Structures are given as structure tokens and as C-alpha cells.
N, C-alpha and C positions, 0 to 999 in steps of 0.2 A: 629448430624444437621447440628453443624458445617462444617463438613467436607461434606455433602449433598448441603446446601448452596454455596458452593464455586465450586465444579464441577456445581451447575446448570447456576452460572454466566460465568464461563466457556464456557461449553455448548451458552448461548444469543450469546457471544463473537465469538464463531465458526463458528455458523446458517449464521454472516450476512458476518464471512471470506470465507464461500462457494460460494459467490455469483458469478458469470463468472463474473460481470464486474468489481469486488472489486477491488483496494479500492476505485477508481476515478469517478464509474459507470454513468459511458459515456457510451454514444451509440458505440457499436463498427462501425468501418468506414463498414463492409465487409455486413453490414447487411443495404439494401435499404429502407426499412418499417420500418414508426413509432413503437414502444412497448409503448400502450398505456396503461393508467391505467384499473385495473380491476373494473369495473362497468361505466367508461364512455368512454366516444370517444376524448381523452385530453392527449396528452402526457405528461404533466406536469402541475402542478398548479401553476400560477402563480398568484400575488399578490401585487399590488401595490398602494395600495389605501394610506398610509403612504406618499407615496411620492406624490400625489398627494395634498396630506394636506397643506405636505408643501410649496409645488409648488404657492398654494394659499394666504400663510402668507407675509404678508406685508415687505418690503426689512428693511433689519436691519441701526442703521441707523448709521450715518457716527461716532460715536464715539465707535461704536460697530464692524468693518466694518473686526479690525485688529484684532478680537479674532474671527469671523468668518472664516477666511480662515484655521483655523487649522479645523472648524470643515466640518464631513463626507457631501457631496454631497446629495443631494436630490433623487436619484435611488440607493445611500446606501443603505436604507432600503424595497427597494424591491426584495420580496423572490420570489423565484421561486423554488418548492419541484417538484421531479420527481420521477418516481415509484417505482423506489429503496428503496431510500428513505423516500416514504412515506411505506414503507410497513416494513422498519426493524428501520423504526424511534420510533413505538412504544417500538420495541423491546428492544427497551435502554432505554424506561423508564419504561418498566418492570424491567429491571439490576437495576435500581434506588432501585425498591421495594425490590427488591429481596436483595439488599443491606442492606436496613431496617433490614429487617428479619435476615439476616446475625447477623446484632449489637444485635439483640433480643437473639441468637441463645449464642454468646460468652458472652454477661454481666447478663446470664440468675445467677439469685438467687434465691433458691427455698421460700424462708421466704420474697420476695417481693411480691409473688402468691399468697399468705397463703397456705406454702407448708412448711415441715422441711424434716430433714432427722434425722433415726436413731441417726447413728456414731457408733466409735466403730473399731471393728473389726470382729468383730462374722457376721454370716448370717443375709442377711439383714441392714445389716451397713449403704449399701447409695439408698437404697431405698426409694422413695420419698414419703409421704404422705399429704393427703390433707387436712387442717380441709372443712368441709358441716357446722358450728355452725357460722350461717351469723350474729344473737347476738356479739357471742364472737371476730370475723373481726370486726367487727362493733365498737368493743372497743378496737382492734388491732391497728386498723387505721380510719384514718381520712383525708377525700376527695383523697380518692383511696393512698396515700404512709403511707407506714410501721412507725408508731410512736412509737409503745412498740415492739423492733425486739424480747428482752426475752419471752412475748408469745410467740412465734411462734417457738416451740424450743421442741424437743421430753420431755426434762426434766420435762416441763412446760404442757406439756398433758400425761406424761404416767411416771408411778413408774420407776425411773431403774434400780431400784433392786427388785420389785419382779414382774412389769410390768401391776402392774393395775392402771386401768383410776384416773388420778389425779383429772378430770375437768368434770363434766356432761354430755359433747358431745363427746370427747375424744370417746367411743365408736362407736360414728358416721364416723370418720375418716375413709376412705380406701385406703388404698396401692396400687400405680399405677405400671408396670410394667416395667417402666423407672425407671434411676438409677442418681443419679448425685454424682460426683466423688469431684467434685472442683477444679479438673487438672489444672494447666496453658497449656495441650497443644490444649486446645480448641485455647486457640488464633495462634498459629500455622498451624490451618488445613485450615485458612481462606488465609494464604500466596498465596498457586497457586492464587486465583482469584484474590487476591490485585495485582498479576503479571501479569495477564494475563487481569488485564485495564489499567495498564499502559504502560503496553508492547502493547494495540490495537493502541492506536493513532499514535506511535512513528512507527509502523506499519504501518499505514494507509499513512502517512507522506512521508516514507522512499520508500515503495512498488506504488504512484502516482509519489514520484519526479523519482521514475528511469524506469516506463512506461514514461514517458512523455519524457525521456532522449531517450530513444528505437525510441519513434516517431518520434522525432527530426531525431535520427541516420539513420533509415530508409529515412525518406521524403528525406535529405542530398543525399543517393544513391541512392537513386528513381531520382532526378535530377541530375546526375552526367552522372547518363545511358541514361536518355532523353538525355539530351546534346552530349552522345558520337555517340548516333544511329542518331541524328540530321546531327552532320557530317561528319558519316558514309554514308547519305540518297546519291544513286544515282539522278542526274537530274537535282542537285545545280547548280547554274548560278558559282558560286566561285569554285566549284568543276573543273567547265567546260573548265572555264579557265585559273585553275593550270593546269591541264589535257595536253592543250593544249599547255601551256608555256612548260609542262616539253618534248611535243614529236617535238616540236621546239631546244630547243635545244639537246635532242637529233640529231636528224636528223643534224642538224649544225657538231655535237660532230664527227657521223658516217662517212660525207661526208672529213672533216679535217684530218681524220683516213685516208681515203679511198686516200687521197690527198698524203699525209708523206709516207704513205707506197708504192705506184707507184716511188715519186720520189727518192725514198732509193734502191727500186728493176733496174731502168735506172740507176742510178749512179752508183750501183754497177755493173749492166752489161757491163761498158764501160770499168769501171777497171779492170774488170778482161778481156776484147776480148785486153786492151795495151797490160794486160803483158802478154797474148798467144802470143802476135803478136813480145812479146821482146825477150821470148823467142825463137820461131823459126828463127828470124835473127841472133841470137847468135850460138844456131845451123849450123847453114848455114857454117859461118865463120870459126869455128871449121871443117868443112868436107871440107873447099878449103885450110886451111892450111896444112888436114894429106893429101893431095893430091897433094901438091904441095913439 
């Protein structure tokens, strides 16, 4: 039974964690329509009664103004509950009720409920017997609390050797199908549920923080992309001015380059003609000498 209650607590938390908007329960950005609370036309429940009440109070005396700055503001007492929390809030309350049931299971002792076990190692040693004699129970219990524990035992109701009843109401005691071994393993059975309860708020905090950081990251990426697209957009005055300056500079460079090439080519041609003329004169002189 303790294991069953531990599994129930785990299932309660798992139900909350399976929500699409878990853990922040914020409205998704891609949803254009408001998610309304079931049975109403409201997206959320808003209560600012305490805020209005505090605002109507007279101002603090001068001697208490220093202490007043440490107190929360009036809007701190404004409550806003969305549809998701309104749905899963009662489930968390039910989980607290499950905790009380778990406590009852792990702290269960038969004698506290007017029950007893046979004990020993034989068959039926761990079977639970319930006392039905109300007059006998009124003596053993006082205002619902067990005062005489020895009266609620197998040896007080039956003869250990012969098995004969020792009290007039013993024959009407009936045996349950349940058994109670009293082992300490029942305390270990609730560990999964307790671990889930401790891990749940940690997961909510970590998941909410991660989701917030992811949204900030993608928001920054979107801003950078928007700036890049704006800078690359044609028709911008700045871009047109830059392009005109680049064209002017390019045309000037081309003209200068063409002028340089032309000047260098003409100079080279003159030098070449002069060299050819010198060569022809030298050849003519050689021919004249040969004839002489």
C-alpha cells in the first residue's frame, strides 16, 4: 500500500509535467487566440481586492516609514491564476492529501485500530484479526487512543497452546485477507514519491529558466537577422550613396590606369624606334668600310 501511494504521487506530478506549456504555463507565441478557462469567457482569473484594500489604508506614521520600505508593495497581493494553474492547482492539493494517506500506510500498526496479529512462524502468523466487541474496545481505548496495549493482542484474546477463546467476544473476531509483517521496508517504498516531490520544483525552476534563456537567445538571433536584412535591402539612401562613391572611385581608377598604360606604351615605342635607327646607322658604316 505504501508503494501504491508512492506511485500515485508520482503519477500526479507526471500529469502536471505532461502539459504542453509546462513548466512556465505561459501562452505560446505561435498561438494567436486566447486560451479560455473551461466554462468561462476569461483567459485568467484576476483578484486585486487586497491591493485595493491596502491602498485605502491611511499612510504610515513618520516613525514607521523606515520600516515601511522593507514591506512589499500593494500590487504584491494581486493574484492572477491562468487556466493551466487553475486546472492543476487542485491536483497539487490532492497530492497533499495523498501524502497524509501515505503517512497512514507507513505508520500503520494493527493495535492502534483495534486489530492484532497471531505472530510466530506458522501459517496465518501475519494475518490481521479485527476485534468486533465494542464493550471490550471501550475499555482498551480512551477517547480513541489505545491505553492498554496488552488487551489488543493474540495472547489476550486466544489461548496460545489450545487456540481456545479467552474472552467472551473473541469468537466474533474475524480474520482479514490482509497481512502485516511489520517490516521496515515500508519506509523505503515511499522514497520514489518523496524523490519525485523534491525533484519536481527543481525541474520546474530549471525548465523555466532554460525556456527563458532559449527565448532570449532566439530573440537576439532574430534581431541580428533583421538588422542584416535591413542593411542588405536595396533602395536605401545610404546604400545608394555608397554605391555612387564606389562607382566614381572605380571610374577614376580606370581612367588613371588607362592613362598610365598609354603613356608607358608611347615611351616604349619611341625608345624602340631610336634603337632601330642606331642599329641601321651602324650597319651602314660597316658596309662603307667594307667597300673601301
